[in-house]
N, C-alpha and C positions, 0 to 999 in steps of 0.2 A: 375200553377206555374208562378212565376214572369218572365216576358220576359227578355231574356239575351241580353247583349250588342252585337252588330253586329260584326262578325269576318271578317277580311280582308285577302285576299290572298296576301302573301308576294311577293316581287319582287327581290329576291337575284339574282345577276348577274350570279352566277354559274349555276343556274337552267335553264338558257336560252341558254346554249351552244348547238351547233348543235348535234343531235343524231348520234351515231356511226353507221357504216355499220354493216351488220350481222356478217362478219368474225371478225372484230375488237371488236364487242360487245361480242362475245363468248370468245375471249381472255381476255377482261376486266372482263367478268363475272367470269372467273376462279379466278382472283385476288380478285374480290368482295366476292366470296364465302369463300375464305380463311380468308378475313377480318371479314366476318360474323361469321365464326367459332370461331374466337377470342372473339367476343362479346358473343356468346352462351356459351363459357366455362368460362365466368366471367372475361375475360382479356381486356375488353374494356377500352380505355384510356380516354374516354370522362368523364368530371366532372359530378358527381352525385349530385342531389338535393333531399332533403327530400320530401316525397309524400305530406305532408301537408304544404309545404313552400308557404307562401302567401306574401313574401317580394317583389316579382316581380310586375311590373306594367302591363305586357302584359297579355292578356287573355290566359288562359290555360284550354281548355275544358276537362271534365272528366265525367265519369258516375259511379254512385254507384248503385249496385243491392242488395237489401235486400232479402236474401233467406228465411227469416222468413215469407215473404209475398208472395213468388212465389209458385203457385199451379200447375205449369207445364201445363198450358192450351194451350201453343204454340201460343197465340194471337200475341205475339211479332214477331214470325217467319213469320206468315201469313201476318201481316201488312208490314213487311220488304219486302217480296216478291212482294206484291201488289204495294207498294210505288216505288220500284226500278226495277220492271219488271224483277225479277230474274227467270231464266228458271227452269223447273222441274229437280230434281236430284242434284242441287247445292244450297248452302245456304250462305247468308251473315250473318245471325243471326239464331241461332238454340238453342234448349234446350237439353242438355245432361241429360239423365236419368240413374241413377245408383242405383242398389239394393245392400244393405249392411246388414250384420247381419247373424244370424244362421237360420236354417230351421224353428225354432219355433218363431223367432223374426226377421223378415225381414223388413227393412225399405227402402222406395224409396226416393231418394234425387234428386233434380232438380238443374242443374247448367246451366243457360243461358250463351251462348257463342257468341262472336263476336270479331272483330279486337280489340286489346287492345290499339291501338294508343299510342305505347310506347314512352317514353321520348327519348330512344336510340334505334330506330327500326333497327334490323339487316337486314330487307328486303330492306331498303333504301341503306344500304352499299353494298348489294349483287347485286343490279340492274345495269346491264352494260350500259343501255341506259338512265339512270336517269329518267326513267318513274315513279318510286316510289320516293316520296318526302314527306316532312313534312312541313305543313304550320306553320306560326308564332304562331298560336293559338293551336298548338299541334296535329292537325288532320293529319293523314297519308293518302295520296291519291295516285291514279294511273293516270298518263297522258296516256290516251288510245291511242293517236296518236303516242306515242313513244314506246309502248309495242310491243315486237317482239315475245312474247309467249315462251320465253326460260325457264320459270318456276324456275329460280334461286332464285327469291324472295320467292316462295312457299317453296323451300327447306330450305331457311334461317329462315323462320318464325317458332318459336318454339311452336306456339299455333294453327297451322293448320287453320289459319283464312283466308287464300287465296285459291281461286279456279280458275280453268281454264274455262272461259266462253265458252260453247259449240257452241254458234252462232257467237260471235265476235272473237273467237280464240285468246283471250288475257286473262291476269290475272285480276281477279276482287275481290272485298272485301267490307266490311262495310266501309262507309264513314262518319259515325255519321250523315248521312242525311244532309250534309252541304248545300244542296240546300234549305232546310227548316231552318236550323240554321242561315244562312246568312240573312234570312228574319224574324229573331226573333221568330221562331217556333221550338219547341222541336222535336227531332227525332221521326219517326213514331212508333218505338217500345215503346218509353216512353209514347207517347200519347195514345197508345191503351192498355197498361198494366192494366188489370182489378183489380189486387191487389195493384196497386200503388207501385210496388216493385222497379221500376227504377226511378232514379233521375239524371238529366243532368244539367250541368251548368259550371260556371267558377271557377276552383279550386283556382285561385289566388284572388278571391273576397271573403274576410272573411265573408261577409254578405250573401253569396249564400248558398243555402241548401246543395249543394254538399260539399263545404268547411266545413260547420258545421258538416255534417255526418262523413267526414273523420277525423275531429279533435275530435269528441265526441265518435265515435264508434270504436270497435276493428275490423278494416277492414283488409281484406286479398286480395292478388293478386296472380295470377297464376305464378308459377315458379319464385319466387323472387330471387333465387340464381343466375339466369342468368344475373342479372344486367340491364335488359331492361327497368325497371321501368314502368310497365303498368299503364295506366290511366283509367282502368276499375277496380273498387274496389268492393269487396263482403263483405256483413255483414252476419254473422251466417253460414259461410261455413263449411262443414265437412272436416276435414283434409284428410281423405281417399279419398274423392271424388275429392278434389283439387289436390291431389298428384297422387296416384296410385289406381284408382278404380278397384274393383273386376269384375264388370260387367257393360258394357255400352249397352243400348238398342238403 
């Protein structure tokens, strides 16, 4: 894949305010959770932009997963664990397996899952210590030194993409492998995908493969009615698997 433009960590002044104390954090967290609920019920006041909008000049990273190519090998999950030293029992990236159909005609579907790096992330709104934040390039991250493990961001995330790190005692999640992306290298899951089902790049670059796929294909996102505008797009997704699966393995 063509090397991507380097992304830069933004320096907005609001993100560098002193973290709150634990008691103040819990009070602020309650307010943040209420704000997050507004987002989850589709009442967010932030302005929305079309998924395929390429009018902006800033880099906006996104991932496209072609389910027609996914064979459920879990190589992406293993690569993610190895690259990011993810402990046993928790996952940054995983593959949901769903069986659908009748007894005589059962089909197994695969749905790779990870943080959706939403355009309007409710986890950021819910975080009382401003540990959760979004970079200018759209990547949603966690400042580990600010996280107090209150789990409010986990409750606010509608995609179950965050987990509590059993060793660090803080919240953790997929980062789009920014330590690789900032060096013009694709995320580990993209690099290792045997079926070439994953594509990563700048959504605001009309010449990028990601922007081309989003513009050309009939892409789907998880829970679009929530208004979070995920930046992980799927091609060829089964409506039942995306919405209300009968069985998850």
